[in-house]
N, C-alpha and C positions, 0 to 999 in steps of 0.2 A: 499774180503776174502772169502765170502761164495762160496762153490762149488769147491774151489781149495784145493789141498792137504795141510793138516795141516793149513787150513785157510790162506794160503800164508804168514804165520808168518815169514819165512825166508827172504822173500823180504822186509817186513815192518821193520824187525830188521836190515837188511843190510842198508836200506835207512836211518833209524834213526841214526845208527852208523856213516854213511858217513856225514850226516848233522851235527852231534854233533862234528865230527872231524874238521869241518869248523868253529866251534864255535857257532853254532845255538843251541837254546833251543828247541830241537824237542820233540814233543808230539807223542808218538807211540801208535796207536790204540791197538796194542798187549798188551801194558802195562795198557792201560785204561780199556780194557775189562777183562783182566786176564783170568781166566778159563771159563768165561761166553761164552756160544755159542748160546743163544737165540738171533736171529737177532734184534728184536725190542729193547730188553734191551741193547744190545751192541750199537746200533745206538743212543739211548738216552744218554748213557754214553759218546760216542764219540762226539756227538753234544754238550753236556755240556762242554766238554774239548775244543772243537773247538771254542767256544765263547770267550775263553781267548787268542786265537791265532791271530797273525797279518797276517798270510798267511797259505795256505795249499799246500801240494805237492801231486800231483796225480801220482801214479805209472803207468808203462806201463800196458795197458790192462784195465785201469780204466773204459772205456766206457761200458764194459760188466758187470760192477758191479753195482748192484741196490743201494747199500749203497754209493758208490763213487758218483753216479749220484745225490743222494739226497744232499750229501755234496757239490758237485760242484754248484748245483742250489742255495743252501743256501749261499755259499760264494759269488757268484755273486750278489745275492740280497742284501746281507749285506755289499757289498763292501770290502770283505776280499780278499787279493791278492791270485791269483791261479798260481802255477807253475806246469810244467809237469816234471815228473821223478825227481829223486834225483840226 
């Protein structure tokens, strides 16, 4: 999200909408962080939400994201399924 226009909210919202349309209970980082823009605070909130998830979905370009890299490593270490793109 960091460094992208409007924190890439439109891509996160579109992905969450698509996943929910398929019947998934998608947790959207945009909803988790709300108006919070401090990276460390947002990451703590997202990681806490991630702990209740069975899998994560990484959006296109995730490799350039500091936060997505943290989430990916954590998911792999904790054996949380990782999917690419929504």
